[in-house]
LONUTI-906602 format. One record per atom (N, C-alpha, C, O, CB): residue in one letter; y, x negated, z negated. Coordinates in steps of 0.05 Angstrom, whole numbers, padded with zeros to 5 digits, always signed. Glycine has a CB too. Layout:
# residues N
AYXZ;...
***
This chain:
# residues 177
M+00272+00498+00040;M+00257+00473+00028;M+00241+00462+00052;M+00241+00480+00069;M+00236+00480+00001;P+00233+00450+00057;P+00216+00433+00075;P+00182+00434+00067;P+00178+00420+00047;P+00227+00401+00071;P+00165+00442+00073;P+00138+00446+00054;P+00135+00411+00033;P+00132+00408+00009;P+00102+00451+00083;R+00139+00386+00061;R+00129+00369+00050;R+00153+00353+00012;R+00148+00338-00007;R+00124+00350+00080;R+00172+00366+00018;R+00190+00367-00008;R+00185+00380-00020;R+00188+00374-00044;R+00213+00370-00009;A+00175+00405-00017;A+00178+00437-00038;A+00138+00421-00051;A+00131+00422-00074;A+00180+00490-00008;L+00122+00410-00031;L+00091+00396-00054;L+00104+00385-00065;L+00103+00393-00088;L+00065+00375-00046;L+00123+00362-00063;L+00123+00336-00079;L+00144+00347-00102;L+00147+00334-00123;L+00135+00305-00060;I+00164+00379-00096;I+00174+00380-00131;I+00150+00397-00143;I+00156+00401-00167;I+00210+00399-00140;A+00126+00410-00137;A+00116+00421-00138;A+00095+00410-00161;A+00084+00420-00181;A+00114+00429-00116;G+00096+00386-00149;G+00069+00365-00152;G+00052+00379-00164;G+00046+00397-00150;G+00071+00338-00167;G+00032+00382-00198;G-00011+00383-00192;G-00016+00405-00185;G-00037+00411-00174;G-00037+00379-00220;G+00005+00425-00192;G-00007+00458-00187;G-00001+00471-00171;G-00018+00489-00176;G-00003+00476-00203;L+00010+00480-00152;L+00007+00497-00122;L+00000+00492-00111;L-00016+00509-00102;L+00019+00503-00107;L+00002+00466-00098;L+00001+00455-00067;L-00020+00432-00072;L-00017+00420-00051;L+00033+00442-00052;I-00036+00420-00085;I-00044+00403-00091;I-00070+00422-00076;I-00070+00418-00051;I-00039+00391-00121;G-00090+00440-00085;G-00101+00453-00093;G-00121+00444-00057;G-00138+00428-00051;G-00083+00483-00106;P-00109+00464-00046;P-00102+00467-00017;P-00113+00437+00005;P-00129+00433+00023;P-00064+00470-00017;L-00093+00423-00010;L-00097+00384+00000;L-00124+00381-00008;L-00136+00366+00008;L-00074+00354-00022;A-00137+00389-00023;A-00158+00371-00035;A-00182+00382-00013;A-00202+00369-00007;A-00166+00376-00073;G-00179+00395-00007;G-00203+00409+00007;G-00204+00406+00038;G-00220+00419+00053;G-00202+00440+00000;C-00179+00382+00049;C-00178+00382+00076;C-00192+00360+00078;C-00209+00348+00064;C-00153+00382+00090;N-00178+00354+00110;N-00209+00338+00117;N-00192+00313+00116;N-00168+00316+00122;N-00230+00345+00152;M-00205+00284+00108;M-00180+00266+00106;M-00176+00245+00129;M-00193+00230+00137;M-00182+00250+00079;A-00146+00246+00141;A-00159+00234+00168;A-00167+00203+00171;A-00174+00187+00153;A-00139+00240+00191;E-00162+00199+00197;E-00166+00161+00187;E-00148+00146+00187;E-00132+00147+00206;E-00182+00143+00204;V-00144+00131+00169;V-00117+00106+00159;V-00112+00098+00189;V-00125+00081+00201;V-00130+00070+00134;Q-00093+00112+00201;Q-00079+00094+00213;Q-00065+00066+00224;Q-00042+00061+00228;Q-00075+00099+00209;T-00076+00059+00225;T-00073+00017+00243;T-00090+00001+00230;T-00094-00020+00242;T-00037-00005+00237;F-00108+00006+00199;F-00119-00012+00193;F-00143+00018+00175;F-00137+00030+00155;F-00099-00039+00178;P-00176+00023+00197;P-00181+00056+00179;P-00208+00038+00167;P-00229+00051+00165;P-00190+00097+00205;T-00208+00004+00157;T-00225-00018+00141;T-00215-00034+00138;T-00201-00041+00156;T-00245-00028+00147;L-00217-00054+00106;L-00209-00063+00099;L-00209-00095+00120;L-00193-00114+00120;L-00218-00055+00075;A-00235-00091+00138;A-00248-00105+00169;A-00212-00114+00174;A-00203-00136+00178;A-00269-00073+00202;A-00205-00100+00174;A-00198-00082+00206;A-00167-00105+00201;A-00156-00121+00217;A-00191-00030+00207;A-00160-00096+00169;A-00138-00110+00159;A-00139-00137+00165;A-00125-00147+00183;A-00136-00107+00132;M-00154-00149+00152;M-00156-00175+00145;M-00163-00188+00176;M-00166-00213+00176;M-00180-00180+00120;K-00165-00181+00190;K-00170-00187+00212;K-00135-00192+00222;K-00120-00212+00222;K-00191-00163+00227;A-00132-00169+00227;A-00089-00181+00243;A-00078-00191+00227;A-00059-00204+00234;A-00060-00156+00253;I-00085-00191+00192;I-00072-00206+00179;I-00078-00237+00192;I-00058-00251+00197;I-00080-00201+00151;E-00106-00248+00198;E-00111-00266+00205;E-00100-00282+00229;E-00100-00307+00230;E-00128-00262+00205;S-00091-00265+00249;S-00074-00267+00273;S-00048-00269+00272;S-00036-00269+00293;S-00077-00247+00287;L-00031-00273+00245;L-00015-00279+00234;L-00003-00304+00247;L+00017-00307+00261;L-00023-00278+00211;A-00023-00326+00237;A-00028-00336+00223;A-00025-00351+00252;A-00017-00374+00248;A-00047-00331+00202;E-00029-00346+00283;E-00030-00371+00309;E-00029-00350+00324;E-00043-00330+00328;E-00058-00396+00316;P+00004-00366+00336;P+00001-00392+00338;P+00014-00392+00314;P+00003-00374+00301;P+00011-00407+00361;P+00038-00406+00295;P+00044-00410+00283;P+00080-00398+00292;P+00091-00411+00309;P+00031-00433+00278;G+00088-00387+00286;G+00127-00360+00289;G+00114-00350+00311;G+00135-00347+00325;G+00173-00376+00300;A+00097-00344+00325;A+00095-00317+00338;A+00110-00288+00324;A+00125-00275+00338;A+00063-00311+00339;W+00104-00281+00297;W+00112-00262+00289;W+00116-00259+00271;W+00104-00267+00252;W+00105-00250+00292;K+00139-00243+00271;K+00163-00232+00243;K+00173-00206+00233;K+00176-00186+00247;K+00190-00241+00247;G+00178-00209+00204;G+00188-00182+00199;G+00209-00175+00201;G+00228-00190+00196;G+00185-00173+00180;T+00211-00147+00211;T+00237-00147+00228;T+00257-00114+00205;T+00277-00101+00213;T+00224-00137+00276;G+00248-00111+00189;G+00259-00103+00165;G+00269-00121+00146;G+00271-00145+00151;G+00242-00090+00154;A+00278-00111+00117;A+00293-00137+00100;A+00280-00147+00094;A+00293-00166+00088;A+00307-00137+00079;W+00252-00154+00087;W+00231-00178+00086;W+00224-00187+00101;W+00215-00176+00121;W+00212-00176+00077;T+00224-00210+00097;T+00207-00228+00120;T+00186-00227+00114;T+00177-00221+00091;T+00212-00258+00125;L+00170-00234+00140;L+00137-00220+00140;L+00118-00238+00112;L+00102-00226+00097;L+00116-00229+00179;A+00124-00264+00109;A+00118-00268+00085;A+00117-00256+00061;A+00096-00251+00048;A+00126-00281+00081;Q+00148-00248+00053;Q+00151-00230+00033;Q+00138-00195+00036;Q+00141-00176+00021;Q+00182-00232+00028;M+00128-00196+00057;M+00116-00177+00047;M+00090-00165+00049;M+00080-00144+00043;M+00127-00164+00052;L+00079-00198+00064;L+00043-00195+00059;L+00053-00210+00019;L+00040-00199+00001;L+00011-00228+00092;E+00071-00227+00011;E+00061-00226-00012;E+00073-00192-00034;E+00062-00185-00055;E+00070-00257-00023;H+00091-00181-00025;H+00087-00157-00038;H+00057-00134-00037;H+00049-00122-00056;H+00111-00145-00028;A+00050-00133-00019;A+00027-00122-00005;A+00006-00138-00029;A+00001-00126-00049;A+00025-00132+00034;A-00001-00158-00026;A-00013-00169-00043;A-00015-00173-00074;A-00034-00183-00087;A-00010-00183-00036;Q+00008-00164-00083;Q+00015-00162-00110;Q+00007-00129-00110;Q-00003-00121-00131;Q+00050-00172-00119;S+00009-00118-00100;S-00001-00097-00106;S-00031-00091-00095;S-00035-00067-00100;S+00018-00079-00099;V-00049-00099-00085;V-00082-00099-00097;V-00081-00114-00124;V-00092-00102-00143;V-00106-00117-00076;E-00072-00135-00129;E-00074-00150-00152;E-00069-00133-00175;E-00087-00128-00191;E-00057-00172-00151;Y-00046-00125-00178;Y-00035-00095-00196;Y-00072-00085-00194;Y-00091-00094-00207;Y-00002-00066-00172;S-00072-00072-00179;S-00106-00056-00183;S-00111-00056-00195;S-00107-00041-00214;S-00129-00058-00176;L-00130-00079-00192;L-00151-00097-00201;L-00144-00101-00232;L-00162-00099-00249;L-00151-00124-00184;R-00105-00111-00241;R-00102-00125-00267;R-00087-00115-00275;R-00075-00130-00291;R-00097-00149-00270;G-00078-00090-00274;G-00053-00072-00287;G-00029-00080-00276;G-00024-00104-00274;G-00049-00075-00320;F-00008-00055-00266;F+00028-00050-00251;F+00036-00068-00280;F+00020-00073-00298;F+00049-00003-00247;P+00061-00074-00278;P+00072-00081-00293;P+00094-00064-00297;P+00113-00078-00303;P+00074-00102-00288;Q+00100-00042-00297;Q+00117-00017-00309;Q+00110+00016-00285;Q+00120+00031-00270;Q+00160-00029-00309;P+00087+00010-00298;P+00084+00048-00288;P+00097+00066-00297;P+00108+00065-00318;P+00061+00064-00294;K+00097+00083-00282;K+00120+00103-00282;K+00103+00124-00311;K+00080+00118-00319;K+00126+00122-00241;G+00116+00146-00322;G+00093+00164-00338;G+00085+00177-00328;G+00089+00184-00305;G+00096+00177-00357;A+00056+00189-00354;A+00042+00202-00351;A+00038+00234-00326;A+00023+00247-00311;A+00043+00202-00375;L+00069+00233-00339;L+00070+00261-00326;L+00080+00263-00308;L+00077+00285-00298;L+00079+00280-00337;F+00097+00245-00293;F+00096+00237-00262;F+00060+00234-00240;F+00046+00241-00220;F+00114+00203-00265;Q+00062+00214-00264;Q+00037+00208-00232;Q+00015+00224-00240;Q-00005+00215-00229;Q+00021+00170-00225;A+00006+00254-00263;A-00008+00268-00253;A+00005+00282-00239;A-00012+00287-00221;A-00021+00277-00267;T+00027+00295-00232;T+00042+00319-00215;T+00063+00287-00187;T+00052+00274-00168;T+00076+00348-00249;V+00077+00286-00191;V+00095+00276-00172;V+00066+00266-00161;V+00052+00278-00145;V+00123+00253-00180;G+00059+00236-00178;G+00048+00218-00161;G+00023+00226-00146;G+00011+00219-00126;G+00042+00195-00175;K+00022+00246-00163;K-00019+00256-00158;K-00001+00271-00125;K-00016+00268-00106;K-00045+00294-00196;A+00015+00280-00121;A+00026+00301-00103;A+00024+00277-00084;A+00001+00273-00076;A+00056+00319-00109;A+00042+00261-00075;A+00048+00260-00053;A+00015+00230-00045;A+00011+00223-00022;A+00089+00251-00050;F-00003+00220-00069;F-00023+00210-00052;F-00043+00232-00047;F-00065+00222-00040;F-00037+00186-00064;A-00044+00257-00048;A-00065+00266-00031;A-00047+00267-00013;A-00056+00250+00002;A-00083+00291-00037;V-00021+00277+00001;V-00016+00278+00022;V-00013+00250+00058;V-00012+00247+00082;V+00004+00291+00010;F-00013+00237+00027;F-00023+00219+00045;F-00035+00211+00043;F-00029+00187+00048;F-00017+00205+00052;D-00064+00214+00036;D-00090+00209+00031;D-00093+00234+00059;D-00099+00224+00080;D-00104+00215-00006;A-00090+00252+00058;A-00094+00278+00081;A-00093+00275+00110;A-00104+00285+00129;A-00073+00299+00078;R-00074+00258+00106;R-00053+00254+00142;R-00056+00231+00141;R-00040+00220+00157;R-00016+00261+00149;G-00081+00203+00118;G-00086+00179+00139;G-00063+00161+00131;G-00068+00139+00120;G-00084+00188+00173;R-00041+00169+00136;R-00022+00139+00135;R+00008+00156+00110;R+00014+00179+00106;R-00004+00125+00185;M+00019+00130+00099;M+00039+00136+00081;M+00058+00123+00084;M+00054+00104+00099;M+00035+00135+00059;S+00090+00125+00071;S+00117+00127+00078;S+00132+00124+00053;S+00129+00142+00036;S+00124+00153+00092;H+00144+00108+00049;H+00154+00095+00025;H+00174+00073+00038;H+00174+00060+00059;H+00128+00082+00004;S+00192+00076+00014;S+00214+00050+00019;S+00202+00029+00024;S+00187+00020+00006;S+00233+00043-00003;L+00204+00012+00052;L+00202-00006+00054;L+00208-00032+00042;L+00192-00051+00041;L+00204-00002+00066;A+00234-00032+00035;A+00246-00060+00019;A+00245-00049-00011;A+00260-00056-00030;A+00283-00070+00029;E+00229-00035-00012;E+00217-00038-00052;E+00208-00048-00060;E+00195-00061-00044;E+00204-00026-00067;A+00203-00056-00086;A+00196-00080-00096;A+00185-00060-00126;A+00198-00045-00140;A+00225-00107-00098;I+00156-00068-00127;I+00135-00055-00154;I+00161-00054-00175;I+00179-00071-00176;I+00100-00082-00168;P+00157-00034-00190;P+00166-00029-00219;P+00162-00054-00233;P+00141-00058-00244;P+00151-00006-00233;G+00183-00073-00234;G+00168-00088-00261;G+00161-00129-00239;G+00163-00151-00249;G+00121-00059-00273;A+00155-00124-00223;A+00132-00152-00201;A+00163-00165-00200;A+00185-00154-00198;A+00109-00142-00154;P+00155-00191-00203;P+00169-00216-00194;P+00181-00217-00172;P+00165-00218-00153;P+00156-00235-00192;A+00206-00218-00166;A+00218-00219-00152;A+00208-00239-00134;A+00206-00262-00143;A+00237-00219-00161;I+00201-00232-00100;I+00195-00260-00077;I+00199-00273-00068;I+00186-00269-00047;I+00190-00264-00064;D+00209-00291-00066;D+00233-00319-00059;D+00226-00319-00027;D+00205-00329-00018;D+00225-00357-00078;A+00254-00302-00009;A+00257-00293+00009;A+00244-00322+00032;A+00241-00320+00056;A+00286-00281+00007;K+00239-00347+00014;K+00231-00371+00033;K+00208-00378+00024;K+00205-00401+00017;K+00249-00395+00034;A+00181-00354+00022;A+00156-00358+00013;A+00157-00363+00045;A+00172-00355+00063;A+00137-00336-00006;P+00123-00387+00043;P+00115-00393+00069;P+00090-00369+00075;P+00076-00357+00059;P+00104-00426+00071;L+00090-00368+00103;L+00095-00349+00115;L+00040-00354+00106;L+00024-00336+00103;L+00123-00355+00155;A+00039-00374+00107;A+00008-00394+00115;A+00005-00372+00071;A-00008-00351+00065;A+00013-00457+00121;A+00022-00388+00052;A+00010-00386+00031;A+00010-00359+00026;A-00002-00350+00006;A+00020-00401+00013;A+00023-00342+00043;A+00031-00304+00042;A+00003-00300+00057;A-00010-00284+00043;A+00068-00288+00066;I-00009-00307+00075;I-00025-00298+00081;I-00052-00304+00077;I-00071-00293+00088;I-00020-00298+00096;A-00052-00330+00053;A-00077-00336+00041;A-00075-00312+00016;A-00089-00293+00010;A-00079-00370+00031;R-00052-00325+00007;R-00047-00294-00018;R-00058-00276-00015;R-00075-00272-00033;R-00022-00279-00020;V-00056-00254+00010;V-00064-00219+00017;V-00087-00225+00017;V-00097-00214-00003;V-00054-00200+00046;Q-00112-00243+00034;Q-00125-00246+00043;Q-00155-00248+00010;Q-00174-00236+00003;Q-00114-00267+00065;R-00140-00269+00002;R-00152-00274-00035;R-00151-00235-00041;R-00166-00216-00038;R-00116-00302-00066;A-00135-00237-00047;A-00123-00215-00057;A-00143-00183-00041;A-00142-00162-00053;A-00086-00220-00049;L-00155-00184-00020;L-00165-00150-00013;L-00192-00172-00014;L-00208-00153-00014;L-00152-00125+00025;R-00208-00194-00014;R-00234-00203-00009;R-00246-00210-00049;R-00267-00219-00057;R-00231-00236+00017;E-00219-00200-00067;E-00231-00203-00091;E-00225-00163-00096;E-00235-00150-00114;E-00213-00233-00115;F-00214-00157-00083;F-00223-00122-00093;F-00233-00111-00074;F-00227-00087-00076;F-00200-00099-00102;E-00253-00115-00045;E-00280-00109-00043;E-00286-00123-00069;E-00278-00110-00088;E-00294-00120-00016;A-00298-00144-00074;A-00322-00157-00089;A-00309-00135-00113;A-00329-00122-00119;A-00322-00199-00096;H-00295-00128-00122;H-00294-00111-00146;H-00311-00091-00156;H-00312-00070-00143;H-00277-00100-00145;T-00328-00095-00180;T-00340-00065-00178;T-00348-00053-00209;T-00364-00038-00219;T-00370-00066-00158;G-00315-00080-00218;G-00307-00051-00252;G-00291-00041-00246;G-00282-00039-00223;G-00297-00056-00286;P-00280-00030-00279;P-00254-00005-00278;P-00231-00018-00259;P-00222-00041-00261;P-00238+00001-00314;L-00223+00000-00240;L-00185+00000-00233;L-00173+00000-00250;L-00183+00013-00269;L-00171+00020-00219;A-00143-00014-00253;A-00118-00013-00272;A-00102+00017-00249;A-00093+00017-00226;A-00096-00055-00273;P-00104+00036-00267;P-00089+00064-00255;P-00067+00048-00232;P-00064+00023-00229;P-00067+00086-00287;H-00056+00067-00218;H-00031+00058-00186;H-00005+00059-00216;H-00017+00073-00233;H-00025+00099-00144;F+00014+00055-00224;F+00034+00046-00226;F+00058+00079-00219;F+00077+00084-00234;F+00032+00017-00207;A+00052+00095-00198;A+00053+00118-00186;A+00041+00138-00194;A+00047+00157-00210;A+00047+00115-00165;Y+00011+00129-00172;Y-00008+00153-00171;Y-00031+00154-00198;Y-00051+00167-00195;Y-00027+00150-00139;G-00029+00144-00216;G-00050+00145-00231;G-00070+00143-00228;G-00072+00136-00204;G-00052+00156-00239;A-00101+00146-00242;A-00123+00141-00236;A-00127+00143-00215;A-00128+00167-00208;A-00137+00150-00247;L-00132+00125-00194;L-00148+00124-00163;L-00185+00108-00171;L-00190+00088-00184;L-00123+00093-00134;D-00205+00127-00157;D-00225+00112-00149;D-00216+00078-00132;D-00194+00067-00126;D-00241+00134-00131;K-00247+00070-00130;K-00246+00062-00111;K-00242+00062-00078;K-00231+00047-00062;K-00255+00058-00117;A-00257+00086-00077;A-00251+00088-00037;A-00221+00097-00040;A-00206+00087-00023;A-00274+00119-00013;Q-00210+00112-00056;Q-00175+00116-00049;Q-00160+00102-00050;Q-00138+00106-00039;Q-00161+00130-00060;Y-00168+00069-00070;Y-00145+00057-00072;Y-00158+00039-00058;Y-00157+00017-00070;Y-00130+00052-00096;T-00178+00040-00028;T-00172+00030-00016;T-00161+00035+00002;T-00148+00019+00015;T-00181+00021-00015;R-00164+00072+00011;R-00146+00082+00034;R-00121+00076+00006;R-00133+00059-00008;R-00154+00123+00051;A-00102+00079-00004;A-00077+00064-00009;A-00072+00046+00004;A-00058+00047+00024;A-00073+00055-00030;H-00084+00024-00005;H-00083-00008-00002;H-00080-00016+00028;H-00069-00037+00037;H-00112-00021-00013;L-00091+00006+00043;L-00098+00009+00066;L-00076+00019+00085;L-00069+00004+00103;L-00118+00024+00065;M-00060+00052+00081;M-00040+00056+00085;M-00020+00045+00073;M-00001+00055+00085;M-00038+00073+00086;H-00008+00026+00052;H+00012+00017+00058;H+00005-00005+00058;H+00005-00015+00035;H+00031+00021+00046;L-00003-00019+00074;L-00008-00052+00089;L+00012-00044+00119;L+00033-00052+00127;L-00054-00062+00098;A-00012-00020+00130;A-00005+00000+00156;A+00033+00010+00154;A+00048+00011+00173;A-00031+00035+00154;N+00037+00015+00128;N+00070+00027+00126;N+00085+00007+00129;N+00108+00010+00138;N+00080+00041+00100;H+00074-00021+00121;H+00100-00047+00112;H+00089-00067+00145;H+00100-00087+00155;H+00091-00073+00065;W+00065-00054+00153;W+00068-00055+00182;W+00080-00057+00206;W+00079-00075+00222;W+00065-00044+00185;T+00097-00030+00207;T+00107-00016+00230;T+00126-00043+00232;T+00127-00049+00256;T+00122+00019+00227;E+00145-00066+00212;E+00161-00075+00201;E+00159-00105+00220;E+00176-00122+00222;E+00157-00071+00170;V+00134-00104+00231;V+00119-00129+00242;V+00120-00136+00274;V+00114-00117+00289;V+00088-00126+00234;R+00125-00155+00283;R+00137-00154+00312;R+00133-00174+00325;R+00136-00193+00310;R+00165-00151+00313;K+00125-00184+00349;K+00118-00216+00358;K+00147-00223+00367;K+00162-00214+00384;K+00092-00221+00388;D+00149-00243+00347;D+00168-00255+00354;D+00192-00270+00383;D+00197-00293+00386;D+00159-00265+00342;T+00199-00251+00396;T+00207-00262+00427;T+00233-00280+00436;T+00242-00285+00458;T+00212-00236+00445;A+00242-00290+00406;A+00273-00307+00397;A+00256-00333+00411;A+00267-00356+00413;A+00285-00312+00353;
***
């Protein structure tokens, strides 16, 4: 069995401990919220210069990222069970956190989140994700448990949001058409 799969199946017991002592890698693509905001801002100019190459449009991807950030502040609509969060979810976040990048299905909606309109305007999506990131950055109160990873502190959630956005960013390209 490949080590990563073994880690995810093992959950919180055997293999998380060694990862907890690992040095964290810098988050790839977006090492800071400021870097993410700058990249998102660049999508607006010139209009139509960028596109999403996956199942979602660029606007849908940004709306999805905004939902994730908003839910970290207000609560996710359909969290996984406590056992999942404490085992598989905790192990998955530990792996992502240690390597500084996330990999997940880029067309999978947040469980229970409303569907995102395929015709959502890009300018509105850019504004929404920027607003959500600014609100998250300014937030000083408790954060809602992540639907899969469970309780995360502010630094962990910041890394999770940056890794999440960076993972989706792999499908952002200049529109050459």
